[in-house]
VEXMARNU-234076 format. One record per residue (C-alpha): x, y, z; residue in one letter. Coordinates in nm, 4 decimals. Layout:
N
<kegu <X, Y, Z>, "A">;
...
//
This chain:
306
<kegu <-5.0047, 0.9793, -6.3896>, "M">;
<kegu <-4.8312, 1.3110, -6.4045>, "R">;
<kegu <-5.0480, 1.4064, -6.0852>, "Y">;
<kegu <-4.9284, 1.0902, -5.9084>, "K">;
<kegu <-4.5697, 1.0938, -6.0091>, "S">;
<kegu <-4.5615, 1.4899, -5.8780>, "L">;
<kegu <-4.7534, 1.3866, -5.5567>, "R">;
<kegu <-4.4908, 1.1114, -5.4574>, "N">;
<kegu <-4.1941, 1.3737, -5.5321>, "R">;
<kegu <-4.3370, 1.6339, -5.2998>, "L">;
<kegu <-4.4064, 1.3494, -5.0484>, "M">;
<kegu <-4.0645, 1.2375, -5.0446>, "K">;
<kegu <-3.9411, 1.6039, -5.0322>, "R">;
<kegu <-4.1503, 1.6552, -4.7290>, "L">;
<kegu <-4.0149, 1.3570, -4.5563>, "I">;
<kegu <-3.6426, 1.4566, -4.6083>, "T">;
<kegu <-3.7105, 1.7854, -4.4940>, "T">;
<kegu <-3.9007, 1.6660, -4.1549>, "A">;
<kegu <-3.5908, 1.4262, -4.1012>, "A">;
<kegu <-3.3416, 1.7037, -4.1275>, "S">;
<kegu <-3.5361, 1.9042, -3.8984>, "L">;
<kegu <-3.5369, 1.6317, -3.6291>, "V">;
<kegu <-3.1781, 1.5722, -3.6639>, "A">;
<kegu <-3.1209, 1.9710, -3.6409>, "L">;
<kegu <-3.3195, 1.9968, -3.3188>, "Y">;
<kegu <-3.3196, 1.6595, -3.1198>, "M">;
<kegu <-3.0120, 1.6072, -2.9057>, "P">;
<kegu <-2.7714, 1.3163, -3.0211>, "P">;
<kegu <-2.8574, 0.9853, -2.8878>, "L">;
<kegu <-2.5443, 0.7468, -2.8358>, "T">;
<kegu <-2.7583, 0.4063, -2.7178>, "G">;
<kegu <-2.7440, 0.2609, -2.3769>, "I">;
<kegu <-2.4000, 0.4330, -2.2861>, "A">;
<kegu <-2.5848, 0.7711, -2.2966>, "A">;
<kegu <-2.8356, 0.6559, -2.0354>, "C">;
<kegu <-2.5829, 0.5042, -1.8068>, "N">;
<kegu <-2.3057, 0.7491, -1.7444>, "V">;
<kegu <-2.0865, 0.6594, -1.4805>, "S">;
<kegu <-2.0001, 0.8837, -1.1881>, "P">;
<kegu <-1.6659, 1.0254, -1.1815>, "Q">;
<kegu <-1.4147, 0.8341, -0.9590>, "T">;
<kegu <-1.2432, 0.9796, -0.6616>, "I">;
<kegu <-0.8448, 1.0125, -0.7871>, "Q">;
<kegu <-0.5958, 0.8619, -0.5272>, "V">;
<kegu <-0.2433, 0.8436, -0.5337>, "I">;
<kegu <-0.1002, 0.5884, -0.2924>, "A">;
<kegu <0.2663, 0.5940, -0.2437>, "V">;
<kegu <0.2971, 0.2350, -0.0991>, "E">;
<kegu <0.0846, -0.0360, -0.2527>, "N">;
<kegu <-0.0708, -0.1942, 0.0747>, "F">;
<kegu <-0.2369, 0.1583, 0.1388>, "Y">;
<kegu <-0.3443, 0.1688, -0.1917>, "G">;
<kegu <-0.5115, -0.1609, -0.1673>, "E">;
<kegu <-0.6841, -0.0370, 0.1457>, "L">;
<kegu <-0.8156, 0.2548, -0.0140>, "V">;
<kegu <-0.9512, 0.0399, -0.3236>, "Q">;
<kegu <-1.1183, -0.2011, -0.0882>, "T">;
<kegu <-1.2680, 0.0545, 0.0912>, "L">;
<kegu <-1.3766, 0.2761, -0.2052>, "G">;
<kegu <-1.4719, 0.0065, -0.4413>, "G">;
<kegu <-1.5938, 0.1556, -0.7792>, "P">;
<kegu <-1.6091, 0.4930, -0.6597>, "Y">;
<kegu <-1.2235, 0.5379, -0.6286>, "V">;
<kegu <-0.9307, 0.5043, -0.8928>, "S">;
<kegu <-0.6144, 0.4255, -0.7301>, "V">;
<kegu <-0.2624, 0.4555, -0.8296>, "K">;
<kegu <0.0236, 0.3048, -0.6199>, "S">;
<kegu <0.3716, 0.4254, -0.6637>, "I">;
<kegu <0.5849, 0.1798, -0.4872>, "L">;
<kegu <0.4617, -0.1554, -0.6137>, "S">;
<kegu <0.7746, -0.3494, -0.7062>, "N">;
<kegu <0.8627, -0.6385, -0.4242>, "P">;
<kegu <1.2088, -0.6758, -0.5618>, "N">;
<kegu <1.3162, -0.3053, -0.5748>, "Q">;
<kegu <1.4478, -0.1409, -0.2688>, "D">;
<kegu <1.1950, 0.1457, -0.1772>, "P">;
<kegu <1.4694, 0.3789, -0.0096>, "H">;
<kegu <1.6316, 0.4025, -0.3523>, "L">;
<kegu <1.3188, 0.4951, -0.5435>, "F">;
<kegu <1.3115, 0.8294, -0.7347>, "E">;
<kegu <1.0038, 1.0095, -0.8671>, "A">;
<kegu <0.9526, 1.0760, -1.2104>, "S">;
<kegu <0.7655, 1.3661, -1.3861>, "P">;
<kegu <0.4904, 1.1660, -1.4534>, "S">;
<kegu <0.4257, 1.1007, -1.0762>, "I">;
<kegu <0.4172, 1.4683, -1.0419>, "A">;
<kegu <0.1479, 1.4873, -1.2997>, "R">;
<kegu <-0.0603, 1.2348, -1.1580>, "E">;
<kegu <-0.0382, 1.3788, -0.8300>, "Y">;
<kegu <-0.1612, 1.7412, -0.9622>, "A">;
<kegu <-0.4826, 1.5704, -1.0532>, "S">;
<kegu <-0.5529, 1.3442, -0.7431>, "A">;
<kegu <-0.8014, 1.4239, -0.4855>, "Q">;
<kegu <-0.6207, 1.2193, -0.2026>, "L">;
<kegu <-0.2404, 1.1446, -0.1431>, "L">;
<kegu <-0.1767, 0.8679, 0.1125>, "I">;
<kegu <0.1658, 0.7896, 0.2145>, "Y">;
<kegu <0.3615, 0.6513, 0.5224>, "N">;
<kegu <0.5520, 0.9220, 0.6243>, "G">;
<kegu <0.8263, 0.9377, 0.9277>, "A">;
<kegu <1.0692, 1.0194, 0.6431>, "N">;
<kegu <1.0155, 0.6919, 0.4739>, "Y">;
<kegu <1.0212, 0.8270, 0.1492>, "N">;
<kegu <1.2873, 1.1142, 0.1238>, "P">;
<kegu <1.1896, 1.2063, -0.2388>, "W">;
<kegu <0.8177, 1.2812, -0.1511>, "L">;
<kegu <0.8828, 1.6481, 0.0069>, "P">;
<kegu <1.0344, 1.7655, -0.3243>, "K">;
<kegu <0.7501, 1.6117, -0.5244>, "L">;
<kegu <0.5134, 1.8084, -0.2746>, "L">;
<kegu <0.6898, 2.1162, -0.2969>, "S">;
<kegu <0.7249, 2.1259, -0.6739>, "G">;
<kegu <0.3430, 2.0726, -0.7390>, "S">;
<kegu <0.1267, 2.3442, -0.7922>, "R">;
<kegu <-0.1325, 2.3199, -0.4923>, "E">;
<kegu <-0.3782, 2.5690, -0.6682>, "N">;
<kegu <-0.4528, 2.3214, -0.9613>, "Q">;
<kegu <-0.6428, 2.0845, -0.7188>, "Q">;
<kegu <-0.7525, 2.0730, -0.3667>, "P">;
<kegu <-0.5725, 1.7922, -0.1865>, "H">;
<kegu <-0.6227, 1.5950, 0.1001>, "T">;
<kegu <-0.3170, 1.4215, 0.2596>, "K">;
<kegu <-0.3318, 1.1220, 0.4859>, "I">;
<kegu <0.0221, 1.0831, 0.6419>, "V">;
<kegu <0.0006, 0.7465, 0.8396>, "V">;
<kegu <0.2771, 0.8237, 1.0742>, "A">;
<kegu <0.0720, 1.1325, 1.1954>, "D">;
<kegu <-0.2512, 0.9156, 1.2806>, "L">;
<kegu <-0.0380, 0.6586, 1.4890>, "I">;
<kegu <0.2117, 0.9184, 1.6642>, "G">;
<kegu <0.5365, 0.8525, 1.4874>, "K">;
<kegu <0.7870, 1.0929, 1.3819>, "K">;
<kegu <1.1092, 1.0953, 1.1639>, "P">;
<kegu <1.3702, 0.8803, 1.3696>, "G">;
<kegu <1.1190, 0.6247, 1.4545>, "D">;
<kegu <1.1098, 0.2896, 1.2934>, "N">;
<kegu <0.9042, 0.3876, 0.9850>, "P">;
<kegu <0.7665, 0.0467, 0.8819>, "H">;
<kegu <0.4430, 0.1049, 1.0157>, "L">;
<kegu <0.2311, -0.1474, 0.8246>, "W">;
<kegu <0.3807, -0.4475, 1.0552>, "Y">;
<kegu <0.2406, -0.2324, 1.3462>, "L">;
<kegu <-0.0921, -0.4274, 1.3966>, "P">;
<kegu <-0.2892, -0.0877, 1.5047>, "K">;
<kegu <-0.1845, 0.0887, 1.1770>, "T">;
<kegu <-0.4056, -0.0490, 0.9216>, "M">;
<kegu <-0.7417, -0.0228, 1.1231>, "P">;
<kegu <-0.6503, 0.3466, 1.2098>, "T">;
<kegu <-0.5767, 0.4635, 0.8464>, "V">;
<kegu <-0.8793, 0.2590, 0.7314>, "A">;
<kegu <-1.1031, 0.4801, 0.9525>, "R">;
<kegu <-0.9154, 0.7966, 0.8592>, "A">;
<kegu <-0.9795, 0.6823, 0.4727>, "V">;
<kegu <-1.3504, 0.6231, 0.5315>, "N">;
<kegu <-1.3820, 0.9710, 0.7013>, "A">;
<kegu <-1.2370, 1.1044, 0.3754>, "F">;
<kegu <-1.4650, 0.8984, 0.1217>, "L">;
<kegu <-1.7933, 1.0041, 0.3139>, "I">;
<kegu <-1.7031, 1.3694, 0.3412>, "Q">;
<kegu <-1.5975, 1.3632, -0.0485>, "T">;
<kegu <-1.9021, 1.1404, -0.1269>, "D">;
<kegu <-2.1795, 1.1517, 0.1307>, "P">;
<kegu <-2.4075, 0.9848, -0.1355>, "E">;
<kegu <-2.2522, 0.6410, -0.0676>, "H">;
<kegu <-2.2161, 0.6574, 0.2927>, "K">;
<kegu <-2.3894, 0.3502, 0.3701>, "A">;
<kegu <-2.1799, 0.1426, 0.1208>, "D">;
<kegu <-1.8397, 0.3034, 0.2446>, "Y">;
<kegu <-1.9776, 0.1812, 0.6058>, "A">;
<kegu <-2.0066, -0.1617, 0.4877>, "I">;
<kegu <-1.7003, -0.1833, 0.3225>, "R">;
<kegu <-1.5031, -0.0588, 0.6220>, "L">;
<kegu <-1.6554, -0.3252, 0.8674>, "T">;
<kegu <-1.5726, -0.5889, 0.5855>, "K">;
<kegu <-1.2096, -0.4652, 0.5869>, "F">;
<kegu <-1.1502, -0.4421, 0.9806>, "I">;
<kegu <-1.3068, -0.7639, 1.0073>, "N">;
<kegu <-1.0551, -0.9115, 0.7444>, "S">;
<kegu <-0.7676, -0.8306, 0.9670>, "L">;
<kegu <-0.8900, -1.0635, 1.2373>, "K">;
<kegu <-0.6775, -1.3687, 1.1123>, "P">;
<kegu <-0.3616, -1.1832, 1.1566>, "I">;
<kegu <-0.4408, -1.0623, 1.5164>, "N">;
<kegu <-0.5430, -1.4197, 1.6042>, "Q">;
<kegu <-0.2031, -1.5688, 1.4475>, "K">;
<kegu <-0.0244, -1.3045, 1.6524>, "I">;
<kegu <-0.1932, -1.4002, 1.9733>, "A">;
<kegu <-0.1204, -1.7830, 1.8908>, "E">;
<kegu <0.2630, -1.6740, 1.8269>, "L">;
<kegu <0.2714, -1.4765, 2.1531>, "K">;
<kegu <0.1165, -1.7577, 2.3719>, "Q">;
<kegu <0.3941, -2.0037, 2.2526>, "C">;
<kegu <0.7223, -1.7945, 2.1669>, "Y">;
<kegu <0.6745, -1.4789, 2.3953>, "Q">;
<kegu <1.0449, -1.4043, 2.5121>, "G">;
<kegu <1.2069, -1.6118, 2.2641>, "V">;
<kegu <1.5351, -1.4170, 2.1297>, "P">;
<kegu <1.5764, -1.3624, 1.7375>, "V">;
<kegu <1.7572, -1.1161, 1.5194>, "T">;
<kegu <1.7174, -0.9208, 1.2206>, "A">;
<kegu <1.9320, -0.7536, 0.9400>, "T">;
<kegu <1.7048, -0.4392, 0.9488>, "E">;
<kegu <1.3893, -0.3395, 1.1837>, "P">;
<kegu <1.1434, -0.4143, 0.8935>, "V">;
<kegu <0.9524, -0.6666, 1.1222>, "F">;
<kegu <1.0362, -0.5194, 1.4343>, "S">;
<kegu <0.6854, -0.3818, 1.5357>, "Y">;
<kegu <0.5447, -0.7354, 1.4508>, "M">;
<kegu <0.8120, -0.9221, 1.6666>, "A">;
<kegu <0.7341, -0.6400, 1.9241>, "E">;
<kegu <0.3526, -0.7533, 1.9231>, "A">;
<kegu <0.4374, -1.1121, 1.9578>, "I">;
<kegu <0.6699, -1.0500, 2.2380>, "G">;
<kegu <0.9796, -1.1608, 2.1094>, "L">;
<kegu <1.2995, -1.0587, 2.2312>, "T">;
<kegu <1.5071, -0.8664, 1.9301>, "M">;
<kegu <1.8927, -0.8649, 1.9320>, "H">;
<kegu <2.1397, -0.6536, 1.7495>, "N">;
<kegu <1.9328, -0.3511, 1.7358>, "K">;
<kegu <2.2010, -0.0946, 1.6629>, "R">;
<kegu <2.3197, -0.2948, 1.3652>, "F">;
<kegu <1.9513, -0.3178, 1.2141>, "Q">;
<kegu <1.9455, 0.0774, 1.2357>, "L">;
<kegu <2.2669, 0.1253, 1.0633>, "A">;
<kegu <2.1726, -0.1013, 0.7960>, "T">;
<kegu <1.8511, 0.0903, 0.7569>, "M">;
<kegu <1.9811, 0.4115, 0.7590>, "N">;
<kegu <2.2461, 0.2969, 0.4930>, "K">;
<kegu <2.5447, 0.3388, 0.7249>, "T">;
<kegu <2.8233, 0.1147, 0.8335>, "E">;
<kegu <2.7511, -0.0659, 1.1619>, "P">;
<kegu <3.0384, -0.0654, 1.4049>, "S">;
<kegu <3.3032, -0.3477, 1.4332>, "A">;
<kegu <3.1529, -0.4202, 1.7755>, "A">;
<kegu <2.7932, -0.4571, 1.6720>, "D">;
<kegu <2.9088, -0.6695, 1.3455>, "I">;
<kegu <3.1113, -0.8858, 1.6068>, "A">;
<kegu <2.8116, -0.9219, 1.8264>, "A">;
<kegu <2.5933, -1.0301, 1.5469>, "F">;
<kegu <2.8067, -1.2839, 1.4274>, "E">;
<kegu <2.8547, -1.4068, 1.7797>, "R">;
<kegu <2.4843, -1.4429, 1.8315>, "D">;
<kegu <2.4560, -1.6500, 1.5192>, "L">;
<kegu <2.7545, -1.8829, 1.5422>, "S">;
<kegu <2.6562, -1.9700, 1.9264>, "R">;
<kegu <2.3052, -1.9855, 1.8444>, "R">;
<kegu <2.1999, -1.7446, 2.0974>, "Q">;
<kegu <1.9018, -1.6431, 1.8845>, "V">;
<kegu <1.6504, -1.8944, 1.7137>, "K">;
<kegu <1.5539, -1.7199, 1.4030>, "V">;
<kegu <1.7218, -1.4609, 1.1571>, "L">;
<kegu <1.4839, -1.2147, 0.9987>, "I">;
<kegu <1.6059, -1.0661, 0.6682>, "Y">;
<kegu <1.4673, -0.7967, 0.4322>, "N">;
<kegu <1.5104, -0.9492, 0.0779>, "S">;
<kegu <1.4580, -0.6005, -0.0891>, "Q">;
<kegu <1.7528, -0.4413, 0.0707>, "A">;
<kegu <2.0304, -0.7161, 0.0652>, "S">;
<kegu <2.4146, -0.6119, 0.0691>, "D">;
<kegu <2.7450, -0.7658, 0.1515>, "M">;
<kegu <2.6735, -0.7625, 0.5335>, "L">;
<kegu <2.3261, -0.9094, 0.4943>, "T">;
<kegu <2.4634, -1.2007, 0.2825>, "Q">;
<kegu <2.7386, -1.2539, 0.5396>, "Q">;
<kegu <2.5023, -1.2886, 0.8027>, "M">;
<kegu <2.2735, -1.5258, 0.6034>, "L">;
<kegu <2.5705, -1.7592, 0.5420>, "K">;
<kegu <2.6756, -1.7963, 0.9156>, "I">;
<kegu <2.3171, -1.8522, 0.9923>, "A">;
<kegu <2.3192, -2.1210, 0.7549>, "Q">;
<kegu <2.6514, -2.2599, 0.8714>, "Q">;
<kegu <2.5081, -2.2683, 1.2181>, "S">;
<kegu <2.1785, -2.4097, 1.1419>, "H">;
<kegu <1.9901, -2.0958, 1.2353>, "V">;
<kegu <1.6497, -2.0679, 1.0628>, "P">;
<kegu <1.5964, -1.7744, 0.8561>, "T">;
<kegu <1.2761, -1.5875, 0.7697>, "V">;
<kegu <1.2350, -1.3747, 0.4586>, "R">;
<kegu <1.0168, -1.0500, 0.4728>, "V">;
<kegu <0.9696, -0.7504, 0.2395>, "T">;
<kegu <0.8943, -0.3913, 0.2608>, "E">;
<kegu <0.6279, -0.4108, -0.0548>, "T">;
<kegu <0.3374, -0.6102, -0.0884>, "K">;
<kegu <0.4088, -0.9022, -0.2986>, "P">;
<kegu <0.2348, -0.9287, -0.6622>, "Y">;
<kegu <-0.1074, -1.1212, -0.6481>, "G">;
<kegu <-0.1290, -1.0955, -0.2807>, "R">;
<kegu <-0.3661, -0.8999, -0.0416>, "T">;
<kegu <-0.2097, -0.7290, 0.2730>, "Y">;
<kegu <-0.3701, -0.9922, 0.4597>, "C">;
<kegu <-0.2249, -1.2779, 0.2777>, "Q">;
<kegu <0.0891, -1.1346, 0.2688>, "W">;
<kegu <0.1203, -1.0844, 0.6646>, "M">;
<kegu <0.0130, -1.4372, 0.7437>, "L">;
<kegu <0.2533, -1.5846, 0.5005>, "E">;
<kegu <0.5173, -1.4249, 0.6837>, "Q">;
<kegu <0.3717, -1.5028, 1.0093>, "L">;
<kegu <0.3369, -1.8645, 0.9178>, "D">;
<kegu <0.7096, -1.9006, 0.7735>, "A">;
<kegu <0.8151, -1.7408, 1.1300>, "L">;
<kegu <0.6067, -1.9893, 1.3245>, "Q">;
<kegu <0.7854, -2.2752, 1.1218>, "K">;
<kegu <1.1076, -2.1373, 1.1799>, "A">;
<kegu <1.0676, -2.0884, 1.5450>, "L">;
<kegu <0.9616, -2.4584, 1.5721>, "K">;
<kegu <1.2949, -2.5368, 1.4292>, "G">;
//
């Protein structure tokens, strides 16, 4: 009995020692997660949320996108960058923004960041389509902009992550095809309303109006409003006359940058039975870029029908 008891104690001690040695020399296991480690995503900062949506659509699970301007109720011209945005920029691999001096706070952010922290790639939309400071900066309303930006983003993704080149190619094709309803709606409106006179409080929608072939009135007033300067008395009078005499079929207004003059023109349009169309500079919550554009074009079509 003593022998059996001694043998049992020795066996237990051997088992304990063996288990300790295994624990010491074997690497720790953490279950399924240890076998399925996700690849690191490409970090992207998009200043405007519609460009952020574009990058997310083209990059899918391989990108992580932070959009800075995403509030459709805020005037983007009054935005100021915070220290947290500077920190996020310092770790991003891609920065994409509109350009054409649309974001006056951005140069200060870029110059204040330590470029040696992270190799940055910048996609400046205005540079891609040949626009410069002083031009109308609302480039996302220009039909050729989004396809051009998509191809530039696709090239960056392939260069950064060539392993998923085939997936990126498929996503690019799908995105370009998703824009077809916008082009079809523009063609439909152009066929019916080319040459029809309209006006606007700001040149937010002007590129789209040009694509449709509408005749835009009161351009000097719009530029003054966009640049936060006072329109001349003659320009204000011409705008009011166009509305009161119904020399324009529609008033297009930017709901994100409304001031006393904008409200004044909206009131005159209402009194004169001139239809109004609301547009925004920032993509609304819960809408894709395509849905946003089509909703505004549908509203324009309804207004033009009277």
